C-alpha positions in Angstrom: 31.2 113.2 101.4 31.7 110.7 98.5 34.6 112.9 97.2 36.2 112.9 100.6 36.0 109.1 100.9 37.5 108.8 97.4 40.3 111.1 98.3 41.0 109.1 101.5 41.0 105.9 99.5 43.4 107.2 96.9 45.7 108.5 99.7 45.6 105.2 101.5 46.3 103.3 98.3 49.3 105.6 97.6 50.7 105.0 101.1 50.3 101.2 100.7 52.1 101.4 97.3 55.0 103.4 98.8 55.3 100.9 101.7 55.3 98.0 99.3 57.9 99.7 97.1 60.0 100.2 100.2 60.0 96.5 101.1 63.4 95.0 100.8 64.4 91.8 99.1 64.9 89.1 101.7 66.3 85.6 101.2 64.4 82.5 102.3 65.3 78.8 102.1 63.1 76.0 100.8 64.1 72.4 100.1 67.8 73.3 100.7 67.7 76.1 98.1 67.6 79.8 98.5 65.2 82.2 96.8 64.0 85.8 97.5 60.9 87.5 98.7 59.6 91.1 98.7 57.4 91.2 101.7 55.4 88.0 101.5 55.6 87.7 97.7 58.1 85.3 96.1 60.1 87.3 93.5 62.8 84.6 92.8 62.0 81.0 93.2 64.4 79.0 95.4 67.2 77.8 93.1 70.6 78.7 94.7 72.8 76.7 97.0 74.1 79.9 98.8 73.6 83.6 98.8 75.0 86.7 100.4 71.7 88.5 99.9 70.7 91.7 98.0 72.3 95.1 98.5 70.5 97.9 100.3 69.0 99.2 97.1 67.7 95.8 96.1 69.5 95.9 92.8 72.0 93.0 92.9 72.7 89.9 95.0 75.6 87.5 95.1 74.5 83.9 94.8 76.3 80.6 94.3 75.7 77.1 93.2 77.7 73.9 93.7 79.3 72.7 90.5 78.7 68.9 90.5 81.0 68.5 87.5 84.0 69.8 89.3 85.1 67.9 92.4 88.1 66.8 94.4 88.7 63.9 96.7 90.7 64.1 99.9 93.2 61.1 99.6 93.1 60.6 103.4 89.5 61.1 104.4 88.0 60.3 101.0 85.8 63.3 101.5 84.4 64.7 98.2 84.7 68.5 97.8 82.8 70.3 95.1 83.7 73.7 93.6 81.3 76.6 93.8 80.3 79.0 91.0 79.4 82.5 92.4 77.8 85.2 90.3 75.7 88.4 90.7 72.0 88.5 89.8 69.5 91.4 89.4 66.2 91.6 91.1 64.7 90.1 87.9 67.0 87.1 88.4 69.1 88.0 85.4 72.9 87.3 85.6 75.2 90.3 85.8 78.1 89.9 83.5 81.4 91.5 84.7 83.4 92.3 81.6 87.2 92.5 82.0 87.5 93.9 78.5 85.3 94.7 75.5 85.8 91.2 74.1 85.2 89.4 77.4 81.6 88.1 78.0 81.7 86.8 81.5 84.1 86.0 84.3 83.9 83.9 87.5 83.6 85.9 90.7 85.9 85.1 93.6 84.4 85.1 97.0 86.3 86.2 100.1 85.6 87.5 103.6 85.4 91.0 102.2 82.9 90.1 99.4 79.8 91.5 101.2 81.3 94.9 101.8 82.5 95.1 98.2 78.9 95.1 96.9 76.7 96.2 99.8 78.5 99.4 100.7 77.7 101.6 97.7 74.3 102.0 96.1 75.6 102.6 92.6 78.7 100.4 92.2 80.5 97.4 93.5 83.9 95.8 93.3 84.0 92.4 91.7 87.0 90.2 92.5 88.2 88.1 89.5 91.4 86.1 89.6 92.6 88.1 92.5 92.0 91.5 90.9 89.2 93.9 91.5 87.0 95.6 88.9 84.7 98.6 89.5 81.3 97.7 88.2 78.0 99.6 88.2 75.0 97.8 89.7 73.5 97.8 86.3 76.3 95.5 85.2 78.5 97.9 83.2 82.2 97.8 84.0 83.0 101.4 84.9 86.8 101.0 84.4 88.4 98.2 82.4 91.5 98.4 84.5 92.1 95.9 87.2 93.3 96.9 90.7 94.8 95.2 93.6 92.3 96.9 95.8 89.2 99.2 95.6 88.0 101.1 98.7 84.7 102.8 98.9 85.2 106.3 100.4 83.0 108.5 102.5 82.0 110.5 99.4 79.4 108.8 97.2 80.8 108.2 93.7 84.5 108.4 94.8 86.5 105.2 94.9 90.1 104.8 96.1 92.0 102.5 93.9 95.5 101.0 94.4 97.9 99.0 92.3 101.1 97.4 93.8 104.4 98.1 92.1 105.7 94.6 91.0 109.2 95.7 91.7 108.9 96.7 95.4 105.3 95.8 96.3 104.5 99.4 97.2 100.9 100.3 96.7 100.2 103.4 94.5 96.8 104.9 95.5 94.6 107.1 93.4 91.0 108.3 93.3 88.4 107.6 90.5 84.8 108.7 90.2 81.7 106.8 89.1 82.3 107.7 85.5 85.6 105.9 85.5 87.6 109.2 85.4 90.7 109.7 87.5 90.1 112.5 90.0 93.6 112.0 91.4 96.2 109.9 89.6 97.8 106.8 91.3 100.9 108.4 92.8 100.3 108.5 96.5 100.6 106.1 99.5 97.5 107.3 101.2 94.5 109.5 100.4 92.2 111.1 103.0 89.0 113.1 102.6 87.6 115.8 104.7 83.9 115.6 103.7 82.9 118.7 105.7 85.1 121.0 103.7 85.3 118.9 100.5 89.1 118.7 100.7 91.2 115.7 99.6 94.8 115.4 101.0 97.3 112.9 99.8 100.5 111.5 101.3 103.6 110.4 99.4 105.4 108.8 102.4 107.2 105.6 101.5 107.0 106.0 97.8 108.8 109.3 97.0 112.1 110.5 98.5 111.6 114.1 99.5 108.2 113.9 97.8 105.5 116.5 98.6 102.1 116.0 100.1 99.3 117.5 98.1 95.7 118.6 98.6 92.9 118.8 96.0 89.3 119.9 95.7 86.6 117.5 94.5 87.2 118.5 90.9 90.8 117.2 91.1 92.4 120.6 91.1 95.5 120.9 93.3 94.9 123.6 95.9 97.9 123.1 98.2 101.3 121.3 98.3 103.9 121.0 101.0 107.2 119.3 101.8 105.8 118.6 105.3 103.4 115.7 106.0 99.8 116.8 105.8 98.2 115.2 108.9 94.8 116.9 108.4 93.3 119.8 106.4 90.2 122.0 106.3 89.2 124.9 104.1 91.1 127.4 106.3 93.9 125.5 108.0 96.4 122.8 107.3 97.8 120.6 110.1 101.3 119.3 109.5 103.0 116.6 111.5 106.7 116.9 112.2 108.0 113.3 112.6 111.5 114.5 113.5 110.2 115.9 116.8 108.0 113.8 119.0 104.4 114.9 119.4 104.9 118.0 117.3 102.3 119.4 114.9 102.1 122.7 113.1 98.9 124.6 112.2 99.2 126.6 109.0 96.7 129.4 108.3 96.0 129.3 104.6 94.8 132.9 104.4 97.7 134.5 106.3 100.4 131.9 106.0 101.1 132.1 109.7 102.1 129.0 111.5 101.8 127.8 115.1 103.5 124.8 116.7 101.2 122.4 118.7 103.0 120.2 121.2 100.3 117.6 122.0 100.2 113.9 122.2 97.7 113.5 119.4 95.1 115.5 117.4 92.2 115.0 115.0 90.5 117.6 112.8 86.8 117.8 113.3 85.1 120.7 111.5 84.7 124.5 111.6 88.4 124.9 112.4 88.2 122.8 115.6 90.4 120.0 116.7 90.2 117.2 119.3 93.5 117.1 121.0 95.1 114.8 123.7 97.5 116.6 126.0 97.4 114.6 129.2 93.6 115.4 129.1 91.2 115.6 126.2 90.3 119.0 124.8 88.5 120.8 122.0 90.9 123.3 120.4 89.9 126.3 118.3 92.5 127.0 115.6 91.4 130.6 115.1 91.3 131.7 118.8 94.0 129.3 120.1 91.6 128.4 123.0 91.0 125.0 124.6 87.7 123.7 125.9 87.6 120.6 128.2 85.9 117.5 126.9 84.8 114.4 128.8 87.3 111.7 127.7 84.6 109.1 128.0 82.8 110.7 125.0 85.7 110.7 122.6 84.9 107.3 121.2 81.5 108.7 119.9 83.3 111.2 117.7 84.4 108.4 115.4 88.0 109.7 115.1 89.1 107.6 112.2 91.4 108.5 109.4 
């Protein structure tokens, strides 16, 4: 009986420890300063004038303090406006240094409306904005890529990041794909990159940046698996869907195993998975690419399929 009680005690203790470890870092305010708690325990004493909170993994938070040494005075209202210094901290209240180069020690973080999404979205990395440029940084503070980008987008694939740089001559954004090791999976040479996560296919568009350029498809290793002079609207492991812009509402399904093609005259279509499409042709339908059969769908349910590109 004693052994059973001991076993139950150990089990309950383990459960309590797991629950405690699962508690998130939450911000609280005291005497006009922000600090952080884990459960009811204070982890970081209140000392910040502003915070965007910790990320979902509890690794980093964006905090800010008013710089009393830097101020400006409105000549009309005489209102005094102070500058803010924003920076990232760890859950041990240590400052995260974003290095723009090997010789750089620290840089001021720029805060914008997109700031929260730039560090909350991914559990391993975040995009720090410095002087209008974005740097991909691990949540342990290491700069993954020294290069600066005009934009960094977190994709639906963990560890894959879409990066873009604008051509200074024409303002056209060149888009590529990097991984969490800082390696290019796909070089910056496209106007748009889309990922089919079900079939692990990446398809890329050159519209607007290359005259008579080809659209290409890659696997997750960055190996090119398909190329076409037609625009790749969607792609799975067995079929490619091309869009023909010269003919209104015209698409072409291309069977990768046989090479056979079929024209689809529909208003709009979206690739789901397992060789099925959602199409709009006066009414909403499921469409099977292999059998060429349609199945009715309640149009009111379409919004729940998250048909986003």
